[in-house]
N, C-alpha and C positions, 0 to 999 in steps of 0.2 A: 715405384712407391715415392710420393712427393714428401719432401721435408719442408716444414715451415720453419723460417728462421724468426728469431725474436729480435723485435725491434730495440735499438739501443735507448730508446725512450721508456721502455718497459723493463725494469730492472728485474732479475731473477727473483721468485719469492724466496725469502730467508725462513730458516726453521725459527720456532720459538725461542730456542736457546740463542741464536743469533740475534734475533731482535731484543732480547733482554740484555745481551752483551753490549749491543750498540746503545741502548738506552743509558745503562750504566756508565758508559764511557764519556757522556757528556757532562756528568755531575761536576767532576773536578775542574774542566776548562771553564765551565759557567761561573763556578765560584770565583776562580782566579781572575777571570775576565772583569766581573762584577767589582772586585776590589779595586781594580785599575780604572774603571770606566763609569762608575755609578755617578748619576746627577746629584748634586747637592741639594737635595729637597728639604724643606724645613721639618719633615716628621722623620727624616732619616738621622736621628740623634744617636749618639753612642753614650751609654746604652740606650737602646730604644725604649721610648716611654709607651706604655701599653694604652693610656688614655688616648694620647695624641695619635697614635696608631690606629685605634678603633675610629677616631674621627676621619683620619685619612681614607681608610678603607671605605666607609660609608661615602664619603664625598666622591671618591674615585670610580665608584659604579656608575658606568655608562657616561662618563663625563671626562672631557680631556684635562690632562694634568695642568696645561696653561690656565684653564678657567678655575681649577681648584687651588692654583697658586693665589690667586687674587682673593679668595675667600678664607683661606685655612687659618692664616695668622690672624685676622680680625675676629674669627670665631673662637680660637683658643685664647685670645686675650679677652674676650667678653665672657667666655666660661672657661676659666683657666684650669679647672679641676673636674673630675667626673662628678663630684658632689655639687659644685656649682651649676653644673648642666642639669643634674637631676632636680634641683630645686627651682629652677628656672621655669618661667610661664612658657607655655607652648607658643604663645604669639611672639615672645621675645626670640625663641629658637628660630621661628620661621622668618622673622625680620633679618636675623642675620645670615640665614641660609639664602635669603633672596638673591635670585640671579643664577643660582646652580641648577634650577629645575629639579624634576622628580622629587617634589616636595614630601612625598610619602617616606623618602629616605631620612629627612629631618624629624619627622615623627617617630620613626623606628629608632633613630639614634637617640633621641630624649627618652624613649621607652627603655631602651638598652641601658642608659645611665642611671635610671631608676631602679631597675632590676638588678645592676651590679651593686648599687648601694643597698637595697634592701636585702639581698640574697647571698651578696658575697663581701659584705662589709667595705663596699668601695674598691675592691682589689678585683682587677679582671683576671679570671681563673686561667690556670695552665691547662686543665684538662680538656680534651676536645669534646666530650660530652656535655660538660658544663658550659662551654663556650656556646654550644649549639642550642643551649636552653634560654639564651639571651636574645630578646626580640631584635629581628634585623640581621642576625647572624647566622647565616646558612653554612653550607658546606666548605664554600670557597674562602668566606671570611674567617671561619673558624680555623681553617687551615693556614690561611695567612698570619693569623694572630699567633697561633701555637708555633709556626715555624719561623716566621720572621722575627717576632718579638721574643719568644722563648727558646728558639733553637731546637723545636721538638721535630722529629722526623715525620711530619705531616704533609701529605700532598695537596698542591693547590692548581686549580684548572681555571683560567679565564682565556679570553679571545687570544691573548698574545702567546699563552701556553700551548694553545691548540694550534696554532700556526707553526711555532717553532717544532713542535714534536711531529706533526704531520710533515713538514718539510725534510726534517732530518731522516724520516722513514720513507719519504715519498709515498705516503699513503693517501690513496684516492678516497674521496668522500666529501660531502659539504661539511662545513664548519659546524653547522647547528644540527646534523644527523645525530640522533641518539647513540647509534653505534659508534660513532666518531668520538662523542663526548665520554663514553664508557671506555673506550679504548684509551683515551688521553688520561682519564683517572687512574686506569691501571698501570700505565707507564710512568705518570707523576709519582704514584707510590713507589715504584722502583727506584725512581731518582731521589726521592727524599730519604728512603732507608739505605741507599747507597752512598750518599754523600758524606763527605766528612764535615760539612756544614750546611744543614738544610736551609738555614736562614740566607746564607749568601747563594746558594744554588738556585732556590726557589725565586728569590727576588732577582737575581740575575737572569733567570729564564723569562720573567716578565719584562725586565729592562731590555733584554735583547729583542723581544718582540716588539717593543713600543719604539726602540731607537734605530735598531738595524735590520732586523727581520721583519720589515713592515709589509703590510698587506700590498702595497704597489712599490715597484722599484726597490726591491730589498738590495742592501749594500753588502753583498755577500764578501766583497774584498775586505770588510773590516769585521768580519763574523769570526769568532774563535771556533766555531764548529764547522767552517766550510769544508774542511778536510774530511769530516766525518759525514756530512750531509748528502744523503743520496739524491735528493731533488736537485741541488746544486750540481753534483757530478754529472746528472743526466739532463741539465738544462731545463728543469721543470719547475724551478722555484716560484716563477711568476703564475703558474697554474694551480699551485697547490697551497691551501685547500680550496676546494671549490667555494664560491661565495654563499653566504646564507641567502635563504629565500626572502624576497622583499616583502615587507611587512604590508598587510592590507590596511589602508587608512581611511576612516569615516571622515566627511566634510561637514564643518560646523560654520554656520554664520555667527559672527560675534561683533555686535554693534555697540560700542562705548561712547557715551556721551560726557563731555566735559562741561560742567556747570560750575560757574564761579558766582560767589556773592560779591557784594559791593566792595569788600575789603580785599577781594583777589583770593580768597580761599576756595578750595575745591571740594566738591561733594564726593565722598568716597563711601562705600559700604562693604560689608564682608560677605564673602561668598559662602555657600551652604558648607556643613561640616563634612560632607561626602561628596564624591565626584571629582571632576577635573579642577585642579587648583583649590582644593577643599581648604576652607578657612582663610584663604588669602584675601587681600583687600583689593579693591578695584573701584573704578568709577562706575557709575550706574551702567549696567550691561544688559542688553537683550541678547539672548543666544537661542538658536535652534538648529537642528540638523538638517542637512540637505543643502542643494544647490541654490534653492531659491534666495535671492537676495533680500535682506531687510530694507524697507523703503522709509521714506520721510514719515509717511503716515503711520507706519508701525511705530516709529520712535515717538511721535506725538501721543499715540494711544498709550505707549509704555510710561511716558511722563506725566500723563493726565493733563496735556496742555493743549488747548484747542487750536492755537495758532501755528501753523507749520512754517510760517515765514521767518520765524525766530530760530528755527533749527538749521544749522549751516553745516554741509560737509566739509571735512577738512582733508582726509585721505584714506586710502585704501592699501592694505598689505597683506601678504600671506605669511602665516606663522605655522611651522610645521613640528609636531611632537611625534613621539614615536607610533601613536595610533591615531592621530588626527591630523587633518589639514584644516586649520582655523583661518577662514576668509574674514579678516578684521576690517572693520570700518570704524573710523573716528568722526564723531560729529559734535557740533558745540552749540550750546544753547546761547543765542546772542542776546544782550540787554534784557535779561529776565526780569520780570517785576517780582514783587515780595510775594504776591500770589503764586507766581511760577516757582520761585525757590521753596515754597512749603509744599507745593504739589509735588515737587521732585523728591523732595526728602521724605515724603510720608510713607509709612508703611515699608521702608527699607531696613534690612538687617544691619544693626549696629552702625547707622549711618550718622556722619558728623561732616561739617565744612572744617577743613583743616588747611594750613599753609601748604602751598604746593611742594616746597622743598622739604618740608617736615613729612609729607605724604611720601615722598620717595625714599624716606628712611625705613617706611613700613615694609611688612611682608607681602611683596608684589610678584606676580609672575613677570617674566621678562617682557611679555606682550603689554601687560599694564604699565610697566615702567616706561616703555616706548610711547604709550598713549599719554600718560601724564606729563612725559618731558616736552610732548608737542607744544605745551602752552607756556613753557618757561621764557622763551624769548619774548612773548606778547605781554608779559606781566609788567605792570608799571615798576619803575626803579624802587619806589618806596615799599611796594609789596615784596619785591625780591630781597631788599635788606631786611624787612621784617621776618621773611621766611628764614633767611640765614642766621638771624638772632636766636631763633628758637633751638632748644636743645634736641629737637628731632623726636624720635620714636619715645624716648624717655617721659618727655612732657605729655605725649599723646596717649601713653598707655591707660592711664586712669580714665582719660576722656573717652577712648574707644572701646575699652574692654571692662569697664567698671559696671556697666549697666545694660541690659538687653532691651530695655524699654525704648520705644521711638519718640522722637521730638513732636510735641503737640503745638497746636497754635494757640496764640494768647492774644488778649485784647490790645497788646502793645504793638509796635512797629516792627518788632522783631519776632522770630521763632522762640518760644520759651523752651530751652533744652531740659531734659530730665537731668537729675543730679550728676554732675561729671561731664555733660555734654556741652558743646559749644553753640552758641546762638547764631542765627543767621543775621547779617545785617548788611 
């Protein structure tokens, strides 16, 4: 009778009691390590400010800390309290969020502020059920606020937590498998309930995953859990967990046209209220799905301009989002006549000609920010000085958001704007 030997790479299965004991044993080391090693991030105040914590949690979703650090302080300076954010116009919120991507989060944060002011007298609640009634606050965010801000024994699970727990237990499975996620929530609950400080332990577990127990090349020598970690003991830390399935992305053709009037102002419009980059600002842009490129004739038809010789290609680049591959092309309308400027602006949503550097202060996608920045070096010096002298978005808010009607032609040599809109010259 033959006997099979167990590979050293496959540790013997543990009982549920042993699994629970292992999970409980990491709570205290995580809390102690976090007290020593936490990064000095601006939302990590003592005591924690619930509003700043809410802002940081929404910003950090699917976004690197380095990017959030660029935006967090300006955002909380602009909207210093939850009441200030609740009272702000959505366009102001999107403008301050610009550059972080995933703009639905900005709208949810805005809605969350209104909900807290209206339903909780402006105070973020402690109760987990009440927290989950707030727009944009799901199971993870509610657990993070309850545990990290209020030190409640509530679990949290994000990608960092999945990685740390999976490696400590050497658990096979992909990081996004439902069974893996459920298992992690079960064990995160054990950790939160057994920790002397859920705030320190939970944030410590996320910090460990972000800085030490990283997806690639984990720094096991610096890990406070290395003596407890089964994956480290069996040399499998780089294999666990299995990576998520690659997302399927659709291809979109995105052709943006730079149109400047005689004063060097650029034509912008507002995107529809639904869909990709909803309600953000952009230069006139033609979009369609698929691999077929947008041609110069397509651009001419789009702008209602008969002469294709006025339309010049500037550059092409690829912009990737979670669900889309955007094949971007940038075009410029050279030496447009007054009739061309009128035709280009006609029937566009909330369109206006604005100073270029002021346009860069609006709520733009990263793609459009790159498009508009293309023309800064080519601006006449006087136009750049005039742009810098403008107060930016504040001066444009009434111009761009005060009326939904479109500019109409007049007998004069300029486009006669509707109230609050700028004329073409």
